[in-house]
C-alpha positions as CSV (number, residue, x, y, z in Angstrom):
1,M,0.0,0.0,0.0
2,S,1.4,3.4,-0.9
3,E,2.0,6.3,1.5
4,P,-0.8,8.9,1.6
5,H,0.1,12.1,-0.1
6,P,0.4,15.2,2.1
7,P,-2.2,17.9,1.5
8,P,-1.1,20.5,-1.0
9,A,0.8,23.4,0.6
10,E,-1.4,26.4,1.3
11,P,-0.4,29.6,-0.4
12,P,1.5,31.9,2.1
13,W,-1.0,34.8,1.6
14,P,-4.6,35.2,0.5
15,S,-4.8,35.7,-3.3
16,D,-6.7,39.0,-2.8
17,W,-3.7,40.4,-0.9
18,L,-1.3,39.3,-3.7
19,R,-3.4,40.9,-6.4
20,G,-3.3,44.2,-4.6
21,V,0.5,44.3,-4.2
22,L,1.9,42.2,-7.0
23,E,2.5,45.3,-9.3
24,L,4.6,46.9,-6.5
25,C,6.6,43.7,-5.9
26,V,7.4,43.3,-9.6
27,L,8.5,46.9,-9.9
28,R,10.7,46.4,-6.9
29,V,12.3,43.3,-8.4
30,L,13.0,45.3,-11.6
31,A,14.6,48.1,-9.6
32,D,17.6,45.8,-9.3
33,G,18.1,45.6,-13.0
34,A,16.6,44.1,-16.2
35,T,15.5,40.5,-16.0
36,Y,13.1,38.0,-17.6
37,G,9.7,36.7,-16.4
38,Y,10.8,33.4,-14.9
39,A,13.5,35.1,-12.9
40,I,11.0,37.6,-11.6
41,A,8.7,34.8,-10.5
42,T,11.6,33.0,-8.8
43,R,12.8,36.2,-7.0
44,L,9.2,36.7,-5.7
45,A,8.9,33.1,-4.5
46,D,12.4,33.2,-2.9
47,G,11.4,36.4,-1.2
48,G,8.4,34.8,0.5
49,V,5.7,36.1,-1.8
50,G,4.7,32.7,-3.0
51,A,4.4,31.1,-6.4
52,V,3.3,33.6,-9.1
53,K,1.9,31.8,-12.1
54,G,2.8,32.9,-15.7
55,G,-0.9,33.6,-16.4
56,T,-0.8,36.3,-13.7
57,L,2.7,37.6,-14.2
58,Y,2.9,38.1,-18.0
59,P,-0.4,40.0,-18.4
60,L,0.9,42.3,-15.5
61,L,4.2,42.8,-17.3
62,I,2.3,43.7,-20.5
63,R,0.1,46.2,-18.6
64,L,3.2,47.8,-17.1
65,E,4.8,48.0,-20.5
66,N,1.7,49.6,-22.0
67,A,1.7,52.1,-19.2
68,G,5.3,53.1,-19.9
69,L,6.6,51.9,-16.6
70,V,8.6,48.9,-18.0
71,R,10.5,48.5,-21.3
72,A,10.7,45.0,-22.8
73,Q,13.5,43.7,-25.1
74,W,14.2,40.3,-26.6
75,R,17.7,39.1,-26.0
76,A,19.5,36.0,-27.4
77,G,19.5,33.1,-25.0
78,E,22.7,31.4,-23.8
79,G,22.6,28.1,-25.5
80,G,18.8,28.2,-25.7
81,P,15.9,30.3,-27.0
82,G,15.9,34.1,-26.6
83,R,14.2,35.7,-23.6
84,K,12.1,38.8,-23.2
85,Y,13.8,41.0,-20.6
86,Y,12.0,43.7,-18.7
87,E,13.5,46.8,-17.2
88,L,12.1,49.9,-15.4
89,T,11.8,53.2,-17.2
90,A,12.3,56.5,-15.4
91,A,8.5,56.6,-15.1
92,G,8.5,53.1,-13.6
93,R,11.1,54.1,-11.0
94,A,9.1,57.1,-10.0
95,E,5.9,55.0,-9.7
96,L,7.8,52.5,-7.6
97,G,8.9,55.3,-5.2
98,R,5.3,56.7,-5.0
99,S,3.7,53.3,-4.6
100,A,6.2,52.1,-2.0
101,G,5.5,55.2,0.1
102,Q,1.8,54.6,-0.2
103,W,2.2,51.0,0.7
104,G,4.2,51.9,3.8
105,R,1.5,54.3,4.9
106,F,-1.2,51.8,4.2
107,T,0.5,48.9,6.1
108,D,1.1,51.3,9.1
109,T,-2.5,52.3,9.1
110,I,-3.9,48.7,8.8
111,G,-1.4,47.4,11.3
112,G,-2.6,50.0,13.8
113,V,-6.2,49.2,13.2
114,V,-5.6,45.4,13.5
115,A,-3.6,46.0,16.7
116,G,-6.3,48.2,18.1
117,F,-4.5,51.6,18.2
118,P,-4.3,53.5,14.9
119,D,-1.1,55.5,14.4
120,P,-1.2,57.3,11.1
121,G,2.4,58.7,11.6
122,P,4.5,59.7,8.6
123,H,6.1,57.1,6.5
124,P,8.9,58.3,4.3
125,S,9.1,57.1,0.7
126,P,12.0,54.8,0.2
127,T,14.7,55.4,-2.4
128,F,16.1,52.8,-4.8
129,P,19.5,52.7,-6.6
130,S,19.2,53.6,-10.2
131,P,20.7,51.3,-12.9
132,I,19.1,53.6,-15.5
133,P,21.5,56.2,-16.9
134,A,20.8,59.7,-15.6
135,T,20.4,61.0,-19.2
136,E,17.3,58.8,-19.9
137,V,14.1,60.7,-20.6
138,A,10.8,59.2,-19.6
139,P,8.7,58.0,-22.6
């Protein structure tokens, strides 16, 4: 008789929460430099976000590209097929800073409400290193 299979692992976070913050997380991954979709999903999973399926990630990357926040470029693969790399534009970097600041204020507020004592104190916007040359002009 075979061993019973363990129940499937539960996602680390409710899917509603992930839908609300996935764009910010993807922008943050891209702040470290251009990369491709599978690597973005791997970084998110390794960072504790959980598994992000291609059917969720790639439409988001297309929306970010259409909004001018991300630039996409096909690059030759190393011994395999080419890959589509994504990188932040200047507008994407600005959106990351704005959204990260909003997220910090939001989590401070919700944390206070959940703990029972709201504290809407100031939450400074973080800054991120820029791999984009200073001469770039936002599209």
